[in-house]
C-alpha positions in Angstrom: 3.1 44.6 0.9 5.6 48.2 1.1 3.4 48.1 5.1 5.9 44.4 5.4 8.6 46.1 4.4 8.2 49.3 6.5 7.6 46.8 9.3 10.7 44.7 8.8 12.8 47.5 8.1 11.6 49.1 11.8 12.4 46.1 13.7 15.9 45.8 11.8 17.1 49.4 13.2 15.2 48.3 16.3 17.0 45.5 17.1 20.7 47.1 15.5 19.7 50.6 18.1 19.4 47.7 20.8 23.0 45.8 19.8 24.3 49.4 20.3 22.4 49.3 23.6 23.4 45.5 24.6 27.5 46.9 24.0 27.0 49.7 25.8 26.0 47.4 28.9 29.0 45.1 28.4 26.3 42.0 27.2 28.1 41.2 24.1 26.4 37.6 24.0 23.1 39.8 23.2 25.0 42.3 20.9 25.5 39.3 18.6 21.8 37.6 18.9 20.5 41.8 18.1 23.3 42.1 15.1 22.3 38.6 13.6 18.2 39.7 13.9 19.2 43.0 12.2 20.8 41.3 9.2 17.6 38.5 9.6 14.4 41.7 9.5 16.5 43.8 6.5 16.6 40.4 4.6 12.9 39.5 5.6 12.1 43.0 4.5 13.7 42.7 0.7 12.3 39.2 0.6 8.9 41.4 0.7 9.6 44.0 -1.4 10.9 41.5 -3.9 8.6 38.8 -3.9 6.0 40.6 -2.6 5.1 37.8 -0.6 5.7 36.8 3.5 8.6 36.1 3.9 9.8 32.5 4.9 9.9 31.4 9.0 13.1 31.2 9.2 16.4 32.4 10.5 19.3 31.5 8.3 20.9 34.4 7.2 23.1 32.3 4.3 19.3 30.7 3.2 17.7 33.8 3.1 20.0 35.7 1.9 20.3 32.8 -0.9 16.5 33.2 -1.3 16.4 37.0 -1.9 19.4 36.5 -4.7 21.9 39.0 -2.3 24.3 36.1 -2.0 26.4 36.0 -4.7 26.1 40.2 -5.5 27.9 40.4 -1.7 31.4 41.2 -1.6 33.9 39.8 0.8 33.7 41.2 4.0 29.8 41.3 3.5 29.8 37.4 3.3 32.1 37.6 5.8 29.7 39.3 8.2 26.8 36.5 6.9 29.2 33.6 8.2 30.0 35.7 11.4 26.2 36.1 12.0 24.5 33.6 10.9 25.3 31.0 14.1 24.9 33.6 16.9 21.2 33.4 16.4 20.8 29.9 18.2 24.3 28.8 19.6 23.7 32.0 21.6 21.0 30.3 23.0 22.9 26.9 24.5 25.1 26.2 27.4 27.6 23.9 25.7 28.6 27.5 22.9 28.0 30.4 25.7 31.4 30.2 27.3 33.1 29.6 23.5 31.4 32.7 22.1 32.0 34.3 25.9 35.5 34.5 24.3 35.3 35.6 20.8 32.8 38.3 21.6 34.7 40.8 23.2 34.2 44.3 23.2 36.5 45.1 19.9 34.6 41.8 18.3 31.3 43.2 19.0 32.2 47.2 17.9 33.5 45.8 14.6 30.5 43.2 14.3 28.1 46.4 14.9 29.8 48.6 12.2 29.8 45.7 9.9 25.9 44.9 10.9 25.5 48.7 9.8 27.1 48.9 6.5 25.6 45.5 5.8 22.0 46.9 6.2 22.2 49.8 4.8 24.1 47.6 1.8 20.5 45.5 1.5 18.4 49.2 2.4 19.5 50.6 -0.6 19.2 47.8 -2.4 14.9 47.9 -1.8 12.2 48.6 -4.3 11.3 52.1 -4.0 
């Protein structure tokens, strides 16, 4: 299972780097998507490490947080980060929401989203089994 944890962590860090590249390129919709992917994958690493099992095939960050027992441990900022990121996985793929999200996902908002994602990634990572 150690390789499974490493697999998910490597992908989480790759996705965070991708979010930063998207920010620099002004591709704000994909900043949100990649930040979502970052947290989804670190949660799956946590799940694999603590449950010694393959993580569930879901994308809902709230549900993954419940399954890892982290939801109740989050502080207000972490909980808000999860709530902000959760819709950015699916809703960025459908045209009805793209325009609405486009006005939300500004340069400033995306910079803060990356900072909050990076902080949450580090916090979850620090709770992984050694």
